[in-house]
N, C-alpha and C positions, 0 to 999 in steps of 0.2 A: 403453688398449691393454695397458699394463703390468700393470694388475690382472687384466685378462683373459687375459694370457699370450700375447697376439698379438705377431707380429713388426711393427716399425715400418713395414715395406713392404707388409704385408697390406692389401689392399682390403677394405672392410667394407660391411655393410648397417646402417643406423642407423634405429632407430624411437624415437619420443619422444612423450610425452603429459603433460599436467599443467596448470599455470597458463596461462590463455590469453594472458596478456601475454608470457610466455617463448616460448610457441608461436609467436606472431606475430613475435617477434624472429627466430626461427630461420627461419620461412618467408620473411621479408624479406631473409634472408642465405643463401639455400640454396646458391647458387653458391660463396661463400666457404667455408661449412661443409663442403661436399662436397669442395673442393680441399684444404683444411687437414686433413681426416680421411681422405682417400682412400675417401670413401663412394661406391660405385657406385649406391646407392639410398638415399634418405631419404624417410621417411614418418611422417606424423603418425598414429600408432597405437600401441596397447599391445603391446609385444614379447612374443613367446611364450616358452615355458620354455626353448628352445634358444638364446636370446640371454644375453649376459653383461649384466646389469641393475644399474644404480646409480640411487639417488635423490639428486638434487642439490637444495641449497637456495640460490637466487640472490636475494639481497636480500629474504629472507623468503618467496619464491615457490618452490614445490617443482615439480620437473620430474623425470619418469623417463625415462632414457635406456637404450636397450638397443642392443647391437652384437653382430654376429657376422661371421665372416669370409665374404666373398662367394666364391660358387663359380663 
């Protein structure tokens, strides 16, 4: 959020893709991820160019996360 310039109270749309193990962890904890990030929608998909995108490396596993403010 901070890097993207979003307000802490902004609701977001979150998309992610990458390492299948990381994707499975996200999918198994969707309610938690949604409540902690204020995500109105979470989807396992490549984010489009209008998303703020970061590539994360978690225990040598890469995942791409994209967020944008929910409208």
